[in-house]
N, C-alpha and C positions, 0 to 999 in steps of 0.2 A: 530728522532730515535724512533722506536716503541719498547717498552719493551716486548710486547707480541710477536712481530715478532722475536726479537732477542732471547728470551727465547725458542720459538718454534723451531727456527733454531738450537740453541745449543742442545736442548733435542733430536730433531729428528736426527741430525747429530751424536750425541753420541750413540743413540740407533742403528742407521744404522751401524756405525762403529763397535760397540761391536757385533751386530748380525752377520755382515759379517765375523768378526774374529772368532766368535763362530762357524759359518757355515763352514768356511774353516778348522778350527781345527777339527770339528766333521767329516768332509769329509776325512781328512788325517788319523785321528785315526781309522775311520771305515774301510778305505782301508787297513790299517796296520793290524788291528785285523782280518779282513776277509782273508788276505793273510796267517796269522797264522792259521786260521781255515782250509783253503784249504790245507795247508801243513800237518796239523794234519790228515785230511781226507785221504790225499795221503799216508801217512805212515800207516794209519789204513787199507787202501785197500791193500797195499803191504803185510801187515802181514796176512790178510785174504787169499791172494794168496799163501803166504808162508805155511799156514796151509793146503791148498788144495794140494799144490805140495808135501808136506811131506806125506800126506795120499795116494796120487796116487803113490808115489815112493815106499811105503810099499806094495802096492797091485798089481802093474803092473810092467812089464818089461820095460827096457829102450827103446825097439822097439815100445811098445804100448803108452808110455808116451807122445811123441810129438803129436800123433793124438788125444789123450784124452784131452790134454791141449788146442789144437786148437779148438776142438769141444766145449769145456767148456768156454774158455775165449776169443776166437777170435770172433769178431762181424760179423754178416752176411754181405755179400757184397751188394753194392747198386744194382747191376744188378740183383741179386737173388730176392730181395724184390720189385724191381721196384719203389724205393723211393729215392728221392734226399734229403740226410741228410743235405745239405746246403740250402734247400728250406725254404720258409717263413712259418714255423709252429710255433704255440704258444709254445708248449713244447712237448706234446705227439704226436707221429707219428700216421698216419691214421691206423685204424684197430687194434690198441693196439699192434703194433709191437715193441714198445720201446720208447725211449726218444731221441730227436735229439742231446742231448749232449753226448750220448754214443759214437758217432763216434769221440769225442774229447778226449777219454781216450784210453790208450794203455798199454799192459802188455807184459813183456819180461821175459823169463826164460832161464838161461844158466847152463850148467854143471859146475862141479868144474874146468874142463879144458877149460871152456868158449866156449863150443860148444853150439850153439843155439838150444833149444828145442821148444821155442815159441818166435817169434819176430814180433809183430804187429806194432812196432814203426819204425823199419828199420832205426835206427840211425847209424851214422858212428863212434861211440865212444865205441863200445863193448870191444875193447881191453884195454880201459882205465877205466874199472869199478872201482868205488871208493864208499864205503859205505857212505850213507848220501844223502843230497840234492845237486842237481846240475842242470845244464841246458844242453839241447841237441837240435840239429837241425835235422829236418826231414820233407820232403815233403814241403819245403818252409815255415815251421812254426817253432816257438821256443816252446820248451816243458819244463815244470818243472817236474823233475824226482826225485824219491826217490829209492835208491838202498840199498839192504841188502843181506848178505850171510847167508843162513840157516846153523847153526852149525851142525845140525843132518845129513843133506844130502850133504852139501857142495855146493848146487845149489845157483847161483846168481839170485835174483829176483828183478825186477824193474817195478815200475808203473809210468806212465807219464800222464800229463795233459797239454793240449794246453794253452799257455799263453794268447791268445786272449779271450778264454772262461773265464779264471780266472779274467781277467780285466773287461770283460763285466759283469760278476756276481758281482764283487766288486763294480763297478760303480753304477749298479742298486741298490744294497743294500745300498751303501753309500748315493746315492741320495735319497733313500727312507727315510733315517734318517734326511737328511738336508732339503728335500722339505717341510715338514710341517712348519719348521722354516721360510723358505723363503716365503711361502704363508701367514703365520701369520704376517710377518714383516710389510707389508703395513697397515694391520689392527691395528697393534701396533702403528705405526706412526700416523695414523688418531686418534686413541684413545688418544695418548699423546697430539696432537694438540687440540682436543676437551677439554681435561682435563685442559689444560692451559687457553683456552678461558673461561671455567667455573670458573677457579680459579681467573681470573681477573674481573669477573662479579661484585663483590662488589665495585671495583674501578670505574667501569663504572656507578654504581648506585650513587656513590659520585660525579662523574663528571656531571651528568645530572642536578641536581639543580643549580650547579655553572654556567653551560652553559646558563640556562634560567633565571638566576637571574637578575632582573632589578635594576638600581640604587635607585629607590624609594622603593624597597622592598628587602632590604638586610637582610638576616637571617642566623643564624649559621647552619652548617651542622650537621646531626645526627651522632654523633661519636659512638653511640651504634652499628651501622651497619658496622662500619669501621673495617677492619682487624687489628690485633694487630701490624702488621709490619708498618702500616701507621697511627696508632692512634696518635702518636706525631705530624705527619704532619697535620692531620685533626685539632688537637687542635690549632696548630700554625695558620692555615688558618682561623679558627673561631676567633682567636684573631685579625687577620688582618682585617677580615670582620667587626668585632665590631668597630675597630678604624676607618675603612673607613666609616662606617655608621655614626659614630659620627662626622667625619670631614665633610661629605656631609650635615648632618643636621645643623651643625654650619654655613656652607656656605649658605644653603637655608634660615636659620633664619636671617643671617646677611643681605642677599639681601633684604628679605622682610622688615626687620626693617629699613634698610637704605632707601628703597623706601618710606615707610610710613612716616618716619621722614622728608624726603625731599619734600614730596608732599605739605605740609602746607606752609613752608616758600617760596617755589617756586610760589605757588598761590598768596601769599601776595606780593611777589616781582613783579609779573606780573601786579597786580592791581596798584601798585605804579608806575610802568613804563608806564602803559596806561595813568595815570593822567599826568605824566611828558611828555608823547609823545604828548598830546594835546597842550602843550605849545611849544614844540620843536620837531616836528616829525622827522626831518632829523637827529637829534642827537641820539634819543632813539629808532628809528625804527629798526635798526640792533640788538640792545640789546634785544628787545622783541622777535625777531626771534630766538636768541640764547636761551632765556629762554623757548620759545615754544619747542625748540629741547630738552632741558633738561627735560621738563615736559613729552614729548613723551618717552624719554629714561626711566624715572622713571616708567611710566605706563607699558612699555614693561618689565622692570625688575620685577614689581609686577606680571604681567601676567606669565612671565617665571617661577617665584617662585611657583605660584599656579599650573602651568602645571607640573613642576618637582615633586611637592609633590604628585599630583594625589589624594589628599584627597577629593576634591569636585567633582570628576569624577563619576557621577551616570548616566550611559547611559540609553536611552530609545529608542523606535522605532519611527523614524521620516521619513518624506518624504524629501529625499535629494534634489529633484527638488525645493521644496518650500524654503528650506534653501538657495539655490543658488540664487533664484529670490530675496530673501530678501537682500542677500549680495550685489548683483548688484545694487539694489535700494539704499542701504546705501552709496555706493561710487559714485552714480550718480552726486551729487553736485561737488565732486572733479574732475570728468571727464568733467563736464560742463565748469569749469574754463579754461581748456586747449583745449576745443572743441574736446574732444576724445569721440568716440562712443563705449560704453561698450555693447557688443553683447553676448547674452546667447543662445547657441544651445543645446537643450535637446532632445536626441534620446531615452529617456526612458518614458517620460510622468509622471511616478510616480516611483521613486526609493526609496523603503523602506529599511532602514538600521538601525542598532542598533548603536546609537552614542549619544554624548552630543551636542545638537543643538547649544548651545551658543559657545562652543569651535569650532565647524565646521564653524559657522558664523565668529568667530574671525579669523580662519585660512584663509577663503576666502577673508574677508575684507583686511587682511594683504597682501595677494598675489595680489589682485586687486589694492590696493593702491600703492604697489611697481610698478606694471606694468604701472599704469597711471603716476606715478611720473617720471619714466625713459623713457617714450615714448614721441616722438615729438608731437607737436600740430597737429590737424587735422588728427589723425591716428585712428586705431581701436584696441581695446583690446577684444579678443575673449575668451569666456569661454564655454567649451563644456563638456557635460555630456553624457557618453556612457556606456553601459554594458561591463564588462570585466571579463571573467571567473566567479568566484563565488562572484563577487563584482561589483563595479562601478569605472570608470576612469574619473577623473575631470582634464581637461587640460586648463591652462590659458596661452595664447600666446599674447605677445606684439610686437611692432615694434621698440623697442629701440635698443641700441648698442649691447645688448646680452652679454654673458659671454663666453670666450674661453673654449672649452671642458676640457682642462687640469686644469682649475680653478674651475670646478663645485664642487668638494669635499670641497675645501677651502671656497667657497662661502656659503656653508651650515653650516660652523662653527660659533660659537658665537663671536660677536664683531669683525667681519671681514667685511670690506668695500673695494671693489675693485675699482681701478681707473676708470674702464669702467662703473661703476654704480654710477655715481655722484648723490648726493642728500643730504637730511638732516637727514637721518636715522642714527641708531647707530650700524647697522650690526646684529640686532637680529631678524628681520622679518622672514627670511627664516629658521633660527634656531628654532624659535617658531613654525612655520608652520610644520616643520619636526617633532618636538616633539609631536605636537598634532596628527599628522598622526600616529606616532608610538604608541601613547597612545590608539588609536582605532584599533591597529593591522594592520595598513596600511603602506604605503610606499610613500615617496616623492622623485622624481627624476627631474633632470634638463636636458634639451636637446635643440638643435638648431631647428629652424623652418624647416619644411620639404619642404616648397615651395621655398626655396632659398633666401628669404628676410632676412634682419637682424632682430634680435630679440631673445627673450628667451621664451621657453615653459617650464612651470612648471606643472608636472603631479603628481596627487595624486590618489593612488588606495586605496579604502576603501572596506572592506568586506561587503557583503549584509546581511540584516537581513532575517530570514525565512519568506516566503510569507504567512504562515498560522498563523502568529502572528502579526496582523496589529495594535498593541497597539500604540497609539500616545500620546505624552506628550507635 
């Protein structure tokens, strides 16, 4: 579960929900207020017409009044102007003849007896005139109307506006209020997501040293850079790291001390057994082999303790090809006993790399000794050095029983000896080799032979040293 992802999802969902509710609310309220505004304008237009009608009634006779009202308030006909009021115009009609929404307005004037003096709406509800707001149907459209009766003249006056125009204007204006919010919403969500990422940056800075912390270099975290919310957690982790470092140090010190203390009595024991074996070889020969195995185990434990501590690891630039040649020569007597041919194939000629030559030699001798030990007589152990990426690949292949792929990880563990790999070891050889490879920034892997024969291939990748620094030690 990602806290960043969860918090981002919650914040963005909340912002999105609140923004959508606010947009819907703004749209509805804008529509409502605009409807109120249109009704107010409709009433204002009616009162303007009322003033006009009252003035004309005082200055003109009843016979002249309809004509004057028609000339004043009735819009020109489409045929007279040659203009389609329903056409696709922005707002102003061509030639400055007016506005396209003018055709959506209508004015009506009746006498006290409800005789029409002006009727541009031509609605069917003249006999039911009621003061105030109402709706009327005309020419297939619904109209919003405002009706009043002039107390001075007794005339009925009504102004009408088409509903679709009101809705069109309301929606345009309402969307104009909501659209900026909708446009800003994705930017707000992105900003919230970026802000959360930036807010969690101190935690990622705390994570980085833990991720790259090695067992031989455990150090406390910098609690000065930790946010207050996780300061207690950082202190608890520092306490745990301190206890873990102390436990590992006790373990390393115990292994080293035990190995040192065991080396002297084991050497003395072997000398006494050699003297006894001269008198009775059959009785003491097996015991000497057991003592040799114990001595080998002690030496490996000492080597593992030194490698784990990393204190003596001072790398320099060495020729990896020369180290491999020396390692093959070191195990030649062991191979000669079993009539095994150790072959070195070097595809580099001179592989310069930054390493600790003694440790690399120890790594190779351990791998070659294992390969020779578990290979049948009259076989071949092949060591090949090839360039690989920004480093070099060393591959040691034997013709022994091999290790099943599902057991490869377990075979690299300490003090693990598989039934398929019978011998006198203690299960530390591969673990030591892998630790040495990791100490050099490399990697050790196990695989089966690619030619279909039985056996095990151990591959070690080591980073190369810069070609412009040929320092040798």
